[in-house]
C-alpha positions as CSV (number, residue, x, y, z in Angstrom):
1,X,0.0,0.0,0.0
2,X,2.9,2.4,0.8
3,X,4.5,1.7,-2.6
4,X,1.2,2.4,-4.4
5,X,0.8,5.7,-2.5
6,X,4.3,6.7,-3.4
7,X,3.8,5.9,-7.1
8,X,0.5,7.9,-7.1
9,X,2.2,10.9,-5.5
10,X,5.1,10.7,-7.9
11,X,2.8,10.5,-10.9
12,X,0.7,13.4,-9.7
13,X,3.8,15.5,-9.0
14,X,5.2,14.8,-12.5
15,X,1.9,15.9,-14.1
16,X,1.7,19.2,-12.1
17,X,5.2,20.2,-13.3
18,X,4.6,19.1,-16.9
19,X,1.3,21.0,-17.0
20,X,3.0,24.1,-15.6
21,X,5.4,24.0,-18.5
22,X,2.8,23.2,-21.1
23,X,0.6,26.2,-20.3
24,X,3.4,28.5,-21.2
25,X,3.2,27.3,-24.9
26,X,-0.1,29.0,-26.0
27,X,-0.8,32.7,-25.9
28,X,-2.7,33.9,-22.8
29,X,-6.0,34.4,-24.7
30,X,-5.9,30.8,-26.0
31,X,-4.8,29.1,-22.8
32,X,-8.2,28.0,-21.7
33,X,-8.9,26.2,-25.0
34,X,-5.4,24.6,-24.8
35,X,-6.0,23.4,-21.3
36,X,-9.4,22.0,-22.2
37,X,-7.9,20.0,-25.1
38,X,-5.1,18.9,-22.9
39,X,-7.4,17.6,-20.2
40,X,-9.6,15.9,-22.8
41,X,-6.7,14.0,-24.2
42,X,-5.6,13.0,-20.7
43,X,-9.1,11.7,-19.9
44,X,-9.3,9.8,-23.2
45,X,-5.9,8.1,-22.7
46,X,-6.9,7.2,-19.1
47,X,-10.1,5.6,-20.4
48,X,-8.2,3.7,-23.2
49,X,-5.6,2.4,-20.7
50,X,-8.4,1.0,-18.5
51,X,-10.0,-0.7,-21.5
52,X,-6.6,-2.2,-22.5
53,X,-6.1,-3.4,-18.9
54,X,-9.5,-5.0,-19.1
55,X,-8.5,-6.9,-22.2
56,X,-5.2,-8.1,-20.7
57,X,-6.4,-9.1,-17.2
58,X,-8.8,-12.0,-17.0
59,X,-10.7,-13.7,-14.2
60,X,-10.3,-17.5,-14.2
61,X,-13.2,-19.9,-13.3
62,X,-11.8,-20.3,-9.7
63,X,-11.8,-16.5,-9.3
64,X,-8.0,-15.9,-9.6
65,X,-6.8,-13.1,-11.8
66,X,-4.7,-14.2,-14.8
67,X,-3.4,-12.4,-17.9
68,X,-3.5,-13.1,-21.6
69,X,0.2,-12.5,-21.9
């Protein structure tokens, strides 16, 4: 549980710093549209990764989790 928490914190910290750098790219009057597009792409990729994980991880008849790989 501690490792999971640390990975979550590390991922979030990385996203904050990359977003801070990314918002400097567009002009100030277009920043809102840029951030909307950026957030939409992040949500889309998060959803696609959940679907991909659902295709890879399977539940066996006895209830144990297995993988296709």
